[in-house]
VOGU-230511 format. One record per residue (C-alpha): residue in three letters; x, y, z. Coordinates in steps of 0.5 Angstrom, whole numbers, plus 500, padded with zeros to 3 digits. Layout:
alaXYZ
...
END
This chain:
unk298891378
unk292889375
unk292882374
unk288878368
unk281876371
unk283869370
unk289870375
unk285874380
unk279870380
unk283864383
unk286869388
unk279871390
unk277864390
unk282862395
unk281868399
unk273866400
unk275859401
unk280861407
unk274865410
unk270859410
unk275855413
unk276859419
unk269859420
unk269852420
unk274851425
unk270856429
unk265851429
unk269845431
unk269842424
unk275838423
unk275835416
unk277841412
unk279841405
unk277844398
unk271840398
unk268840405
unk269848404
unk265848398
unk260844401
unk260848407
unk259854404
unk253852399
unk250848404
unk250855409
unk247859403
unk242854401
unk239854409
unk240861410
unk238864403
unk237859398
unk229860398
unk231867394
unk234863388
unk227862385
unk225869386
unk231873384
unk236868381
unk242865384
unk247871382
unk242876386
unk240871391
unk248870393
unk249878392
unk244879397
unk246874402
unk253877402
unk250884403
unk247881409
unk254880412
unk253872411
unk261872411
unk266875414
unk268879408
unk270887408
unk264891407
unk267898408
unk269902402
unk276903404
unk277895406
unk273893399
unk278898395
unk284895399
unk282888398
unk281889390
unk288892390
unk291886394
unk287881389
unk289885383
unk283886380
unk284894380
unk291898380
unk294901386
unk291909387
unk285908383
unk281914381
unk275916385
unk270914380
unk273907379
unk273906387
unk265908387
unk264903381
unk268897385
unk264899392
unk257899388
unk258893385
unk262889390
unk257884393
unk255882386
unk262881384
unk263877390
unk257873388
unk260872381
unk266869385
unk263865389
unk258862383
unk265861379
unk267856384
unk262851380
unk259847386
unk255843381
unk261840378
unk265840384
unk261838390
unk259831388
unk255833382
unk249836386
unk247844385
unk246847391
unk239851389
unk233848391
unk225848390
unk223852397
unk216848396
unk219841396
unk226842398
unk228838392
unk234840387
unk232845382
unk235843375
unk238848371
unk233848366
unk227849371
unk231855375
unk228862374
unk229866368
unk233871370
unk239867372
END
């Protein structure tokens, strides 16, 4: 059964943070809580792909990063559809048209789910976006216009 977006967003957030926690465990990180998972996720993005924020905007940069399989999330058509059903963002037995739309927008959707975690409010008041020239934080008013 399809859930209201406020319900399935929480499920996606828990899902994404559980993937991050598994990666942290694999890397030998012992202190794992909500804040350390969020820190880890956005620090990793910033290190690997943060430079693209000024070029394409934060949402597209995160989507591109995810499409390069940065996180261990589904990337095959059927797995993406099964995840969407499991999370409640679509009903069981979706039409082919809906399936195609879900798969086509998957990485953008997952980027939005990650950005909805709002690290600038939850991680010690800092954003994870930076200026590649001086590696300093970019304030929201200085971000690319297509954000």
